[in-house]
ZAKE-171588 format. One record per residue (C-alpha): residue in one letter; x, y, z. Coordinates in steps of 0.2 Angstrom, whole numbers, plus 2048, in hexadecimal, padded with zeros to 3 digits. Layout:
N
aXYZ ...
This chain:
150
m7838524CB p78A8444D6 v78A8334CE t77C82B4D8 a7708384D0 w7788334BF f7758214C5 l7638234CB k75E82D4BB g7668204B0 v75C8124BA r74C81E4B8 v74D81F4A5 i75080C4A2 l7428074AD e7368134A5 y73B80E494 g73B7FB499 m7297FE49E l72480748F l72D7F7484 w7247EA48F l7147F348D l7167F347A w71C7E047B f70C7DC485 t7007E647A v7097DD46A k7067CC471 l6F47CF476 a6F07D6466 k6F77C645D g6ED7BB469 l6DE7C3466 l6DF7C4454 g6E47B2453 a6D57AD45C v6C97B8451 r6D27AF442 r6CE79F449 q6BD7A344D k6B97AA43C a6C179B434 d6B579043E l6A779A43A r6AA79B427 p69E79141D p6A3784412 e6A57893FF t6987863F4 s6987873E1 p68D7943D8 a6817863D2 e67D7813E5 a6717883F2 v672785404 l665783412 s66E788424 v663783434 e66279243E e65678B44B a65277A450 p64E771460 e65A76345C k66C766460 e67275C451 l669765444 k66B77744A g679780441 k679772433 r67D779421 f67476E412 a67B772401 f67176D3F2 r6717703DF e66076B3D8 q6557663E6 i6537613F8 a646758402 i64175E413 g637753420 r63674742D g637737422 p64872E420 d64873240D n64A74440F h65A74E40D i65675841D i64D74E42A i645757438 p63F74A444 e63175344C g61D75144D y619762445 v62375C435 s61B751428 h624742421 h62574D410 h62375E416 a62B768407 i6377693FA i6427763F2 y6487743E0 r65177D3D3 h6467863C6 g65178E3B9 n65D7993C1 q65279C3D1 y64C7903E0 v63A78B3E4 i6337843F4 e62377B3F3 d61A774402 l6157623FF g603763409 s60976341A v5FD765428 n607772432 h60D77D422 t61D78441D y622795421 v62C7A1416 n6317B141E g6247AF42C k6157AC41E v60D79C41B l61279440B e603790400 g6087853F2 k61A78B3EA a62479B3EC y6367A13E6 v6427A23F4 r6507AF3F4 p6607B03FD g65C7B5411 d64B7AC40E k6477A441F i63D79441F r63478E42D i62F77A42E g62977543F l63477D44C v64377D440 t64878E439 l65278D429 q65C79A41F f65D79940C e66C79F403 r67579E3F2 
């Protein structure tokens, strides 16, 4: 075999392995970048830690941008309404000044409608009086939907 054939064969092998190494390097860099982005996004979405004695109301739907996505942790009770003396203030006409309250009763939580005109809904049903709430229950007051978590 002439020298030029050996040389061309060597260049071809170097180029093939070089391309494979570059492809491997590119794949690793891409995977690291995507994994880093997923980790950062997951850290941003992680809810704040709550103690076992706390419950949380998360705002799932709300016409007000500043209210949507907020989380309200509480231990004993939380008041919801339009008035400024509530823990969760929902500034809309469908919400009474003192609309509803959620309070701890033993080891469970109870939601009570405080005689609102436009009602409180738990899992799509009108709340009449009081009811126990369980994790995952959806509470709708006016145009705001809250999720109860524990």
